[in-house]
Backbone bond lengths (Angstrom), bond angles and torsions (degrees), N, CA, C in turn:
res aa  C-N    CA-C-N  psi(-1)  N-CA   C-N-CA  omega(-1)  CA-C   N-CA-C  phi
1 M - - - 1.442 - - 1.514 108.55 -
2 S 1.280 115.13 144.69 1.450 118.31 178.86 1.518 109.61 -137.14
3 G 1.322 115.96 145.53 1.452 120.26 175.29 1.513 109.23 -76.29
4 T 1.335 116.79 130.94 1.453 119.13 -177.50 1.509 113.20 -122.17
5 D 1.322 117.59 -18.78 1.456 119.00 -176.85 1.518 108.14 -160.74
6 S 1.305 116.26 146.81 1.455 119.31 174.18 1.514 108.53 -140.80
7 S 1.315 114.11 152.53 1.458 118.49 178.63 1.509 108.70 -152.08
8 A 1.302 115.53 151.98 1.457 120.98 176.86 1.514 107.42 -114.50
9 G 1.318 116.61 119.28 1.452 120.84 177.75 1.511 110.37 -89.45
10 D 1.315 115.11 161.20 1.459 120.19 178.31 1.520 111.59 -69.81
11 D 1.338 116.68 -20.97 1.457 119.10 -173.21 1.530 114.03 -109.29
12 G 1.302 118.75 15.03 1.452 117.96 179.58 1.507 112.52 -175.76
13 P 1.329 115.26 -176.74 1.466 120.29 -178.62 1.518 111.55 -71.47
14 E 1.309 114.69 164.44 1.458 120.98 177.93 1.523 109.48 -60.67
15 T 1.305 116.70 138.31 1.460 121.39 175.22 1.518 108.54 -114.08
16 V 1.314 115.25 151.26 1.459 121.90 -179.63 1.521 108.09 -123.87
17 Q 1.301 116.21 131.89 1.463 120.79 177.69 1.524 108.95 -83.83
18 V 1.317 117.32 136.57 1.462 122.45 176.22 1.519 109.27 -124.74
19 N 1.316 115.86 150.89 1.461 121.59 175.80 1.512 108.38 -101.85
20 L 1.315 116.06 141.81 1.449 121.82 -176.38 1.522 108.30 -137.60
21 R 1.321 116.88 130.48 1.462 120.92 178.68 1.524 109.33 -100.42
22 L 1.333 116.15 126.39 1.452 123.32 179.89 1.520 109.27 -133.63
23 T 1.315 116.33 157.13 1.463 117.90 173.19 1.524 108.14 -70.57
24 R 1.294 116.57 154.62 1.465 121.02 179.60 1.542 110.14 -60.68
25 A 1.342 116.30 -40.87 1.463 120.12 -179.26 1.531 111.06 -62.53
26 F 1.335 116.69 -41.79 1.458 119.99 179.67 1.526 110.17 -66.75
27 L 1.318 117.57 -40.66 1.460 120.95 178.09 1.530 110.56 -62.03
28 E 1.327 117.28 -38.75 1.464 120.18 177.00 1.527 110.57 -63.61
29 D 1.340 117.39 -39.14 1.466 120.91 176.06 1.525 110.82 -63.18
30 I 1.323 116.15 -42.78 1.468 120.68 178.37 1.520 110.05 -61.39
31 D 1.330 116.62 -45.85 1.462 120.08 -178.88 1.527 111.56 -61.97
32 A 1.308 117.02 -42.39 1.466 119.60 178.17 1.524 110.24 -64.55
33 T 1.307 116.76 -38.19 1.459 121.02 -176.97 1.519 112.07 -69.04
34 W 1.336 117.51 -48.16 1.468 117.78 -176.69 1.520 110.92 -64.90
35 E 1.316 117.08 -34.45 1.463 119.74 179.15 1.528 110.24 -69.24
36 Q 1.327 116.96 -44.35 1.466 121.06 179.95 1.523 111.75 -63.68
37 Q 1.317 117.16 -34.60 1.458 120.67 -176.93 1.528 113.13 -87.90
38 G 1.319 117.16 1.54 1.454 121.10 172.48 1.517 116.20 81.77
39 F 1.337 117.79 19.12 1.459 119.38 175.14 1.523 108.99 -74.47
40 N 1.316 116.65 154.04 1.464 121.17 -178.81 1.521 113.28 -77.28
41 S 1.337 116.04 -23.23 1.470 119.09 -177.77 1.523 110.08 -159.35
42 R 1.307 114.29 165.52 1.463 121.23 175.03 1.525 109.58 -61.18
43 S 1.328 117.60 -43.08 1.464 121.87 -179.18 1.520 111.26 -61.19
44 E 1.329 116.80 -43.45 1.460 120.20 179.13 1.529 109.91 -61.15
45 F 1.326 117.20 -43.58 1.465 121.49 178.95 1.527 111.10 -62.20
46 L 1.337 117.42 -46.14 1.462 120.47 -178.44 1.525 111.31 -66.43
47 R 1.330 118.41 -37.57 1.470 120.62 174.94 1.526 110.29 -61.84
48 H 1.326 116.39 -43.44 1.465 121.16 179.24 1.529 110.06 -61.99
49 A 1.334 117.46 -45.33 1.467 121.19 -179.82 1.528 111.09 -63.33
50 A 1.324 117.27 -42.65 1.466 120.91 179.10 1.524 110.32 -65.43
51 R 1.318 117.05 -42.48 1.467 121.23 179.18 1.530 110.28 -61.21
52 D 1.325 116.95 -43.50 1.464 120.31 177.97 1.524 111.28 -62.19
53 A 1.326 117.02 -40.86 1.466 120.60 -179.68 1.525 111.26 -63.11
54 V 1.333 116.84 -36.10 1.463 120.93 -179.91 1.533 110.99 -78.41
55 K 1.318 117.06 -42.01 1.467 120.39 -176.35 1.524 113.32 -77.90
56 H 1.317 116.95 -21.12 1.464 120.85 -177.34 1.529 110.26 -127.25
57 P 1.331 117.26 66.12 1.468 119.86 -176.70 1.523 113.75 -68.28
58 E 1.350 116.85 -7.58 1.458 118.91 178.20 1.529 111.56 -65.47
59 F 1.347 117.22 -17.74 1.454 120.40 173.73 1.521 107.46 -81.33
60 S 1.307 115.56 99.96 1.458 120.65 -177.12 1.520 110.68 -80.49
61 R 1.294 115.38 167.60 1.465 120.45 176.41 1.529 110.01 -58.06
62 E 1.327 116.42 -40.12 1.469 120.25 178.20 1.528 111.02 -63.92
63 G 1.314 116.31 -39.97 1.460 120.19 177.43 1.518 111.89 -61.36
64 W 1.337 116.24 -43.61 1.457 120.17 178.01 1.523 111.11 -64.20
65 K 1.329 117.42 -36.71 1.467 120.34 176.88 1.523 110.50 -62.26
66 Q 1.327 116.36 -41.55 1.462 120.18 178.87 1.530 111.35 -65.24
67 I 1.327 116.28 -39.79 1.461 119.90 177.24 1.529 110.03 -63.45
68 A 1.334 117.19 -44.16 1.464 121.00 179.45 1.527 110.85 -63.22
69 A 1.333 117.04 -41.30 1.463 120.58 179.23 1.528 110.40 -64.31
70 S 1.319 116.74 -40.16 1.466 120.20 177.97 1.525 111.03 -64.89
71 E 1.314 116.34 -41.58 1.467 120.92 177.48 1.525 110.13 -61.40
72 H 1.318 116.53 -42.66 1.470 120.75 178.02 1.528 110.31 -61.36
73 D 1.333 116.37 -44.95 1.463 120.50 179.33 1.528 111.47 -60.32
74 L 1.325 117.03 -40.12 1.460 120.36 178.22 1.528 111.21 -65.22
75 R 1.324 116.22 -46.23 1.467 120.05 -177.98 1.517 112.85 -67.76
76 S 1.329 116.80 -31.32 1.461 120.30 -178.17 1.531 112.35 -86.75
77 G 1.326 117.01 -6.20 1.453 120.22 179.94 1.516 114.09 86.46
78 E 1.320 117.21 4.95 1.464 121.00 179.70 1.527 111.82 -79.67
79 A 1.316 117.27 -10.63 1.463 122.31 177.62 1.524 106.93 -143.70
80 E 1.300 116.16 163.69 1.459 118.94 178.14 1.522 109.82 -134.35
81 L 1.312 114.85 154.57 1.458 120.70 179.67 1.519 110.25 -70.20
82 V 1.296 114.70 148.30 1.468 120.40 173.48 1.518 107.76 -123.32
83 S 1.302 115.70 151.39 1.461 120.02 -178.91 1.523 110.11 -80.16
84 R 1.318 115.37 166.47 1.463 121.33 176.77 1.533 109.71 -59.41
85 G 1.327 116.51 -40.80 1.456 120.56 178.56 1.521 112.38 -62.12
86 E 1.335 116.21 -39.96 1.465 119.67 178.17 1.531 111.08 -65.20
87 V 1.332 116.47 -39.34 1.468 120.13 178.01 1.522 109.45 -63.49
88 R 1.327 116.92 -45.25 1.471 120.10 179.05 1.523 111.17 -60.68
89 A 1.324 116.42 -41.55 1.464 119.86 179.20 1.528 110.40 -63.17
90 M 1.350 116.42 -40.51 1.469 119.65 178.25 1.527 110.38 -64.09
91 M 1.332 116.56 -40.35 1.460 120.36 -179.97 1.526 110.81 -66.68
92 D 1.317 116.96 -38.58 1.456 121.01 177.85 1.526 110.89 -64.00
93 R 1.322 116.94 -40.72 1.473 120.08 177.60 1.513 110.41 -63.11
94 D 1.363 116.71 -41.94 1.456 120.45 178.70 1.525 111.31 -62.94
95 A 1.313 117.50 -39.34 1.464 121.84 179.65 1.525 110.43 -66.45
96 D 1.331 116.69 -35.68 1.462 120.64 178.40 1.528 111.98 -67.70
97 D 1.344 116.85 -28.33 1.460 121.79 -178.52 1.520 112.41 -75.59
98 E 1.316 118.25 -15.55 1.475 121.08 -176.48 1.495 112.48 -78.03
């Protein structure tokens, strides 16, 4: 990534434009995601994602891989969603086994 432009607005801190290379397929996933999640633009979504990555470093690369694998399993039908109540019931059963 390289800085290519910066500007200072009257209503906020200076912003810097960066270039980012992504595969077309990944960009299509990003576009579908930001629209589904109600962001106003791709840039707003990417800023939000970057901010979360910096503010919440406890989400490791391995953790994100596990989340992506789970999402894939759900979309492919290899796994199914469970309700909050079902999760609580599973946790209660586990606690009873201890």
